[in-house]
C-alpha positions as CSV (number, residue, x, y, z in Angstrom):
1,M,-50.5,-34.9,-40.9
2,R,-54.2,-35.2,-41.3
3,E,-54.5,-37.3,-38.2
4,S,-52.5,-34.7,-36.1
5,E,-54.7,-31.9,-37.5
6,A,-57.7,-34.0,-36.5
7,V,-56.4,-34.4,-33.1
8,A,-55.7,-30.7,-32.8
9,D,-59.2,-29.9,-34.0
10,R,-60.5,-31.9,-31.0
11,Q,-58.5,-29.7,-28.6
12,P,-60.7,-29.2,-25.5
13,A,-62.5,-25.8,-25.4
14,L,-61.1,-24.2,-22.3
15,D,-63.7,-21.5,-22.2
16,A,-66.3,-24.1,-21.4
17,D,-67.2,-25.1,-17.9
18,P,-63.8,-25.6,-16.2
19,R,-64.9,-28.3,-13.8
20,G,-63.4,-31.5,-15.2
21,I,-62.0,-29.8,-18.2
22,V,-58.4,-30.1,-17.1
23,R,-58.7,-33.8,-16.8
24,R,-60.1,-34.1,-20.3
25,F,-57.3,-31.6,-21.5
26,L,-54.6,-33.9,-20.0
27,A,-56.2,-36.9,-21.6
28,W,-56.2,-35.1,-25.0
29,T,-52.5,-34.1,-24.6
30,Q,-51.6,-37.9,-24.8
31,R,-52.8,-37.9,-28.4
32,A,-51.9,-34.4,-29.7
33,D,-48.7,-33.4,-31.4
34,A,-46.2,-31.0,-29.8
35,E,-47.4,-27.9,-31.6
36,G,-51.0,-28.6,-30.5
37,R,-49.9,-29.2,-27.0
38,A,-47.9,-25.9,-26.9
39,D,-51.0,-24.1,-28.2
40,A,-53.2,-25.7,-25.5
41,A,-50.6,-25.1,-22.7
42,S,-50.6,-21.4,-23.6
43,A,-54.4,-21.4,-23.5
44,L,-54.7,-23.1,-20.2
45,A,-52.1,-20.7,-18.7
46,R,-54.1,-17.7,-20.0
47,A,-57.3,-19.3,-18.6
48,Y,-55.6,-19.6,-15.2
49,L,-54.4,-16.1,-15.2
50,Y,-57.2,-14.0,-16.7
51,S,-60.5,-16.2,-16.3
52,D,-62.9,-15.8,-13.5
53,L,-62.3,-19.3,-12.0
54,D,-63.7,-20.6,-8.6
55,A,-61.3,-22.0,-6.2
56,E,-61.9,-25.7,-7.3
57,A,-61.4,-24.9,-11.0
58,R,-58.3,-22.8,-10.3
59,G,-56.8,-25.6,-8.3
60,E,-57.4,-28.1,-11.1
61,A,-55.9,-25.6,-13.7
62,A,-52.8,-25.2,-11.5
63,L,-52.5,-29.1,-11.3
64,G,-52.8,-29.2,-15.2
65,L,-50.1,-26.6,-15.6
66,T,-47.8,-28.4,-13.2
67,A,-48.4,-31.6,-15.1
68,L,-47.1,-29.9,-18.3
69,L,-43.7,-29.4,-16.7
70,D,-43.1,-33.0,-17.5
71,D,-44.0,-32.7,-21.2
72,P,-41.0,-34.1,-23.3
73,S,-41.2,-31.2,-25.7
74,A,-39.3,-28.1,-25.0
75,L,-41.8,-26.3,-27.3
76,V,-44.6,-27.0,-24.9
77,R,-42.7,-25.8,-21.9
78,R,-41.5,-22.7,-23.6
79,A,-45.0,-21.8,-24.5
80,L,-46.0,-22.2,-20.9
81,A,-43.0,-20.1,-19.9
82,E,-44.0,-17.3,-22.3
83,A,-47.6,-17.3,-21.1
84,L,-46.4,-17.0,-17.3
85,A,-43.3,-15.0,-17.5
86,S,-44.8,-11.6,-17.0
87,A,-47.5,-12.5,-14.6
88,A,-47.1,-11.6,-10.9
89,D,-49.7,-14.2,-9.9
90,A,-48.3,-17.1,-11.7
91,P,-47.9,-20.2,-9.6
92,H,-44.5,-19.8,-7.9
93,H,-43.6,-23.6,-8.1
94,I,-44.2,-23.7,-11.8
95,V,-42.2,-20.5,-12.5
96,L,-39.3,-21.8,-10.5
97,A,-39.3,-25.1,-12.3
98,L,-39.4,-23.4,-15.7
99,A,-36.4,-21.1,-14.4
100,C,-34.3,-24.2,-13.9
101,D,-35.3,-25.9,-17.3
102,Q,-33.1,-26.0,-20.3
103,S,-31.9,-22.6,-21.6
104,E,-34.5,-21.8,-24.3
105,V,-37.2,-22.3,-21.7
106,A,-35.4,-20.8,-18.6
107,S,-34.3,-17.7,-20.5
108,V,-37.8,-16.6,-21.0
109,I,-38.6,-16.7,-17.2
110,L,-35.2,-15.3,-16.1
111,A,-35.5,-12.4,-18.3
112,R,-38.6,-11.0,-16.9
113,S,-40.6,-12.9,-14.3
114,P,-41.4,-11.0,-11.1
115,V,-42.2,-14.0,-9.1
116,L,-38.7,-15.3,-8.3
117,S,-36.8,-13.9,-5.3
118,D,-33.3,-12.5,-5.4
119,A,-32.0,-15.7,-3.7
120,E,-33.6,-17.9,-6.3
121,L,-32.3,-15.7,-9.2
122,V,-28.8,-16.0,-7.7
123,D,-29.1,-19.7,-7.6
124,C,-30.3,-19.8,-11.3
125,A,-27.2,-17.7,-12.1
126,A,-25.0,-20.1,-10.3
127,V,-26.3,-23.2,-12.1
128,G,-27.4,-21.6,-15.4
129,D,-25.3,-21.8,-18.6
130,L,-24.2,-18.7,-20.7
131,A,-27.6,-18.3,-22.4
132,A,-29.5,-18.3,-19.0
133,Q,-27.0,-16.0,-17.4
134,T,-27.2,-13.6,-20.3
135,A,-31.0,-13.5,-20.1
136,L,-30.7,-12.8,-16.3
137,A,-28.1,-10.0,-16.9
138,R,-30.4,-8.2,-19.3
139,R,-33.3,-8.3,-17.0
140,P,-34.7,-4.8,-16.4
141,R,-34.3,-3.3,-12.8
142,L,-31.9,-6.2,-11.8
143,S,-31.3,-6.0,-8.2
144,L,-28.0,-5.3,-6.4
145,A,-27.7,-8.8,-5.1
146,V,-28.2,-10.6,-8.4
147,A,-25.9,-8.1,-10.2
148,A,-23.1,-8.7,-7.7
149,A,-23.5,-12.5,-8.1
150,L,-23.3,-12.3,-11.8
151,A,-20.3,-10.0,-11.7
152,E,-18.6,-12.5,-9.5
153,I,-19.4,-15.9,-11.3
154,G,-21.0,-14.9,-14.7
155,A,-19.4,-15.8,-18.0
156,R,-17.7,-13.1,-20.1
157,D,-20.7,-12.6,-22.5
158,A,-23.1,-12.5,-19.6
159,V,-21.1,-10.1,-17.6
160,L,-20.7,-7.9,-20.8
161,A,-24.5,-7.8,-21.1
162,L,-24.8,-6.9,-17.5
163,A,-22.3,-4.0,-17.8
164,E,-24.5,-2.8,-20.8
165,N,-27.7,-3.0,-18.9
166,H,-28.0,0.5,-17.5
167,E,-31.2,-0.5,-15.6
168,A,-29.3,-2.9,-13.6
169,D,-28.3,-1.8,-10.0
170,L,-24.5,-2.4,-10.1
171,P,-22.8,-1.6,-6.9
172,E,-19.3,-0.1,-6.9
173,G,-17.9,-3.4,-5.7
174,A,-19.4,-5.4,-8.6
175,L,-17.9,-2.8,-11.1
176,W,-14.4,-3.3,-9.6
177,R,-14.9,-7.0,-9.7
178,I,-15.8,-6.9,-13.4
179,L,-12.6,-4.8,-14.0
180,E,-10.5,-7.3,-12.0
181,R,-11.8,-10.2,-14.1
182,F,-12.1,-8.7,-17.5
183,G,-9.9,-5.7,-17.4
184,D,-7.9,-6.8,-20.4
185,D,-11.1,-7.0,-22.5
186,A,-11.6,-3.9,-24.6
187,E,-15.3,-4.4,-25.0
188,M,-15.7,-4.8,-21.3
189,R,-13.8,-1.6,-20.5
190,E,-16.0,0.2,-23.1
191,A,-19.2,-1.1,-21.5
192,L,-18.2,0.0,-18.1
193,L,-17.2,3.5,-19.3
194,T,-20.7,4.0,-21.0
195,R,-22.5,3.4,-17.7
196,P,-24.2,6.5,-16.6
197,W,-22.4,6.7,-13.3
198,A,-19.0,5.3,-12.4
199,P,-16.6,6.4,-9.6
200,A,-13.6,8.5,-10.5
201,A,-11.2,5.8,-9.3
202,L,-12.8,3.2,-11.6
203,R,-12.6,5.5,-14.6
204,N,-8.9,6.1,-13.8
205,A,-8.3,2.4,-13.5
206,L,-10.0,1.9,-16.9
207,A,-8.0,4.7,-18.4
208,A,-4.8,3.0,-17.1
209,A,-5.8,-0.3,-18.6
210,T,-6.6,1.3,-21.9
211,A,-3.2,3.1,-21.9
212,K,-1.5,-0.2,-21.0
213,A,-3.2,-2.0,-23.8
214,L,-2.3,0.7,-26.4
215,G,1.3,0.7,-25.2
216,E,1.6,-3.1,-25.4
217,F,0.0,-3.0,-28.9
218,A,2.6,-0.5,-30.0
219,A,5.5,-2.5,-28.6
220,R,4.1,-5.6,-30.0
221,C,3.9,-4.0,-33.5
222,E,7.5,-2.9,-33.0
223,W,6.5,0.8,-33.6
224,L,8.4,1.8,-30.4
225,G,10.9,0.2,-28.0
226,A,9.6,-1.1,-24.7
227,P,11.0,1.8,-22.5
228,R,9.5,4.5,-24.9
229,A,6.2,2.7,-25.0
230,E,6.2,2.4,-21.2
231,R,6.9,6.1,-20.9
232,I,4.0,7.0,-23.2
233,V,1.7,4.8,-21.3
234,R,2.8,6.4,-18.0
235,D,2.3,10.0,-19.4
236,A,-1.2,9.1,-20.9
237,R,-2.3,7.5,-17.6
238,E,-1.2,10.5,-15.6
239,Q,-2.9,12.9,-17.9
240,A,-6.1,10.8,-17.8
241,T,-5.9,11.0,-14.0
242,I,-5.9,14.8,-13.9
243,T,-8.7,15.0,-16.5
244,I,-10.8,12.7,-14.3
245,A,-9.9,14.6,-11.1
246,V,-11.1,17.9,-12.7
247,G,-14.5,16.5,-13.2
248,S,-14.8,14.9,-9.8
249,D,-16.0,16.0,-6.4
250,G,-14.1,15.9,-3.1
251,A,-15.3,12.4,-2.0
252,E,-14.4,10.9,-5.4
253,I,-11.0,12.5,-5.4
254,E,-10.3,11.1,-1.9
255,D,-11.2,7.7,-3.1
256,L,-9.2,8.1,-6.3
257,V,-6.1,9.2,-4.4
258,R,-6.4,6.4,-1.8
259,R,-6.7,3.8,-4.6
260,M,-3.8,5.3,-6.5
261,R,-1.6,5.2,-3.4
262,E,-2.5,1.5,-2.9
263,A,-1.6,0.8,-6.5
264,G,1.6,2.7,-6.4
265,T,0.6,5.2,-9.1
266,L,0.5,8.3,-6.9
267,T,3.8,9.6,-8.1
268,V,5.8,12.8,-8.0
269,A,5.0,13.2,-11.8
270,V,1.2,13.0,-11.1
271,L,1.5,15.6,-8.3
272,M,3.6,17.9,-10.5
273,R,1.3,17.6,-13.6
274,A,-1.7,18.4,-11.2
275,L,-0.1,21.6,-10.1
276,L,0.9,22.6,-13.6
277,C,-2.8,22.0,-14.7
278,G,-4.0,24.3,-11.7
279,E,-5.6,21.2,-10.0
280,R,-4.6,22.2,-6.5
281,G,-7.4,20.3,-4.9
282,F,-5.9,17.0,-6.1
283,F,-2.5,17.9,-4.8
284,V,-4.0,18.9,-1.4
285,R,-5.9,15.6,-1.2
286,A,-2.8,13.7,-2.2
287,M,-0.7,15.4,0.5
288,V,-3.5,14.6,3.0
289,E,-3.2,10.9,2.0
290,L,0.7,10.8,2.0
291,S,1.3,12.8,5.2
292,G,-1.8,11.8,7.4
293,M,-2.3,15.4,8.4
294,A,-5.8,17.1,8.4
295,E,-7.1,18.5,5.1
296,R,-7.6,22.0,6.7
297,R,-3.8,22.3,7.7
298,V,-2.6,20.9,4.4
299,A,-4.8,23.4,2.5
300,G,-3.4,26.2,4.8
301,F,0.3,25.2,4.0
302,A,-0.5,25.0,0.3
303,R,-1.5,28.7,0.4
304,S,1.9,29.5,1.6
305,P,4.4,27.2,-0.2
306,A,7.4,29.4,0.8
307,S,6.7,28.8,4.5
308,H,8.5,26.4,6.8
309,G,5.1,24.6,7.4
310,F,4.9,23.7,3.7
311,G,8.5,22.3,4.0
312,A,7.5,20.2,7.0
313,L,4.4,18.9,5.2
314,Y,6.6,18.1,2.1
315,A,8.9,16.1,4.3
316,K,6.2,14.3,6.3
317,A,4.7,13.3,2.9
318,G,7.9,11.5,2.2
319,L,8.6,13.3,-1.1
320,P,12.3,13.7,-2.4
321,P,14.0,16.6,-0.7
322,A,15.7,17.8,-3.9
323,Y,12.3,18.5,-5.5
324,L,11.1,20.8,-2.8
325,P,12.0,24.0,-4.6
326,A,10.2,22.9,-7.8
327,F,7.1,22.1,-5.8
328,R,7.2,25.4,-4.0
329,A,7.3,27.2,-7.4
330,A,4.6,24.8,-8.8
331,V,2.2,25.4,-6.0
332,A,2.7,29.1,-6.1
333,S,1.9,29.1,-9.7
334,S,-1.1,26.8,-9.5
335,A,-3.5,29.5,-8.6
336,G,-5.8,30.8,-11.4
337,A,-6.7,28.8,-14.5
338,R,-7.7,25.2,-13.8
339,G,-8.0,22.5,-16.4
340,D,-6.7,19.1,-17.5
341,R,-3.9,20.5,-19.6
342,V,-0.4,21.6,-18.5
343,L,0.1,25.3,-18.9
344,R,3.4,26.0,-20.6
345,S,3.9,29.3,-18.7
346,R,3.7,27.4,-15.4
347,A,6.1,24.7,-16.4
348,E,8.6,27.3,-17.7
349,R,8.5,29.3,-14.4
350,V,9.2,26.2,-12.4
351,I,12.0,25.2,-14.7
352,E,13.6,28.8,-14.2
353,T,13.4,28.2,-10.4
354,I,15.2,24.9,-10.3
355,E,17.9,26.1,-13.0
356,R,18.8,28.8,-10.4
357,D,19.5,26.2,-7.7
358,R,21.7,24.0,-10.1
359,D,21.0,20.9,-7.8
360,L,22.3,17.8,-9.5
361,D,19.9,15.7,-7.5
362,A,17.0,17.6,-9.1
363,A,18.0,16.5,-12.6
364,P,15.2,14.0,-13.0
365,M,12.7,16.8,-12.1
366,R,14.3,19.0,-14.8
367,S,13.8,16.2,-17.3
368,L,10.2,15.8,-16.2
369,L,9.4,19.5,-16.5
370,A,11.0,19.7,-19.8
371,R,8.8,17.0,-21.1
372,L,5.7,18.5,-19.6
373,A,6.6,22.0,-21.2
374,A,7.2,20.3,-24.5
375,E,3.7,18.6,-24.1
376,A,2.2,21.9,-23.4
377,A,3.9,23.5,-26.4
378,R,2.5,20.8,-28.7
379,E,-1.0,21.3,-27.3
380,E,-0.8,25.0,-28.0
381,A,0.4,24.2,-31.5
382,R,-2.5,21.8,-32.1
383,A,-5.0,24.4,-30.8
384,F,-3.4,27.0,-33.1
385,A,-3.7,24.7,-36.1
386,E,-7.3,23.8,-35.3
387,D,-8.1,27.6,-35.2
388,A,-6.3,28.1,-38.4
389,M,-8.4,25.5,-40.1
390,V,-11.6,27.5,-39.5
391,F,-9.9,30.9,-40.1
392,E,-11.7,32.5,-43.1
393,E,-10.0,35.8,-43.6
394,P,-7.9,36.0,-46.7
395,L,-4.2,36.0,-46.0
396,L,-3.9,39.3,-48.0
397,R,-5.7,41.1,-45.2
398,I,-3.3,39.8,-42.7
399,V,-0.1,41.1,-44.5
400,S,0.2,44.8,-43.9
401,A,2.8,47.4,-44.0
402,D,3.7,46.8,-40.4
403,A,3.6,43.1,-40.6
404,P,6.7,40.9,-39.7
405,S,9.4,40.6,-42.3
406,Y,8.5,36.9,-42.7
407,A,4.9,37.6,-43.5
408,P,5.4,38.0,-47.4
409,L,7.5,34.9,-47.5
410,L,4.8,33.0,-45.7
411,L,2.1,34.3,-48.1
412,S,4.2,33.4,-51.2
413,A,4.7,29.8,-49.8
414,V,1.1,29.4,-49.1
415,E,0.1,30.7,-52.6
416,A,2.6,28.4,-54.2
417,M,1.2,25.3,-52.3
418,E,-2.4,26.3,-53.4
419,E,-1.2,26.3,-57.0
420,G,0.5,22.9,-56.5
421,V,3.9,24.3,-56.8
422,A,6.5,23.7,-54.0
423,P,8.1,26.8,-52.6
424,P,11.6,27.5,-53.7
425,I,14.5,26.4,-51.5
426,E,17.0,29.0,-50.5
427,A,20.5,28.5,-52.0
428,N,22.1,28.6,-48.5
429,A,19.3,26.5,-47.0
430,P,20.7,23.4,-45.3
431,S,20.0,20.2,-47.4
432,Q,19.2,16.7,-46.4
433,E,20.2,13.7,-48.2
434,F,17.3,11.4,-49.0
435,D,17.8,7.7,-48.1
436,E,15.1,5.6,-49.7
437,D,16.1,2.5,-47.8
438,R,15.5,4.3,-44.5
439,A,11.8,4.4,-43.4
440,P,10.5,7.4,-41.6
441,P,10.4,7.0,-37.9
442,V,7.0,5.5,-36.7
443,Q,5.7,6.9,-33.6
444,L,2.6,6.0,-31.5
445,P,-0.3,8.1,-32.8
446,T,-0.6,11.6,-31.4
447,D,-4.1,11.0,-30.5
448,L,-3.1,8.4,-27.9
449,L,-4.4,10.7,-25.2
450,D,-7.6,11.4,-27.0
451,A,-8.3,7.6,-27.1
452,L,-8.3,8.0,-23.3
453,A,-10.6,11.0,-23.2
454,V,-13.7,8.8,-23.0
455,A,-12.4,7.6,-19.7
456,A,-12.7,11.1,-18.2
């Protein structure tokens, strides 16, 4: 130990006359320990970068730094990398060699060196291990080409770091490639959703993947049968689609509709849900995609759903003929309020329309509308319950002389519950036999759709 300290004490003074100092430095490194060599390497690099050296001394310093690339200790090479990593005028050949070194050395350079070109960074991503790829993925202001390469070939953790790097210039194609490769990964989906900008079609695909994962989880836990879980997933995906469409512009909706058609998810149920939510723009864009007609003509027909022109448009789009009356009524009622939730009044008006026709072929549409109306009723009830939770007026102020006959009964029930006493059961009230061996039915949590809200 004393011998090594003595060697370190005899480290050449790099602030002295630089001529010939590099040769003495290299000779000294043959006797110094790794820690001393690392300190000296850092000092030589700083002298090269920041000292006022003439051309001859600068050339010698560059030769000395290059010689250090062969040092057997990673500690020395890492010290060199840390000294040169942020310098724009660092010797290119030295930086490139360090970038191809083992991970603990290369990561320092790949994380921030401005010297390397995009082509060199792409090559480093191709040959680097997980640590090197992750350092590269976290690089600030990562270029489009390098980001696309990492999205294509990067390991899972490196791609996750890339998705979480909001300074990286991630092209839309790279985002879709990440989803294609790691769409089943919940962390990856969350990272993609937290990016400051993502196209509507991608958010819709992420919502669909999330709904699918939740449905598979519910079926795997045997909470629900496979058909029931599949229906819930489908409903959740469709609602997420409309929520995303509400917050998107025309170009995004066009891309969303096109991708949905290619994926086979642009269904009658989605179109009906859009109209019952008042999202006529999505419906028009979908009919343009399905029929191939100009958007201006489709929008004109949508303003007159009872016309023959709308019927011709509907037929050209290839939609089921038996559902035409329902779509006429839905389009007519879609004017007005616009949002991401089905309006119960709209659903009930469409139901009344198709009930008058009594067309047996329209039975699936009746079933769909009934489910949508029930969904809207539950949403209204939830909203009412949320309002009731913050309602501060005493119940006694509500019950008045002209209150409905059930108001006093409601008041007594609430007062009994507040006192911890169950309200009395009427003698003629229907009773239910309790079976302790039968567990209550388990349903998928009602906030399934809320779990998808982040996708919108």
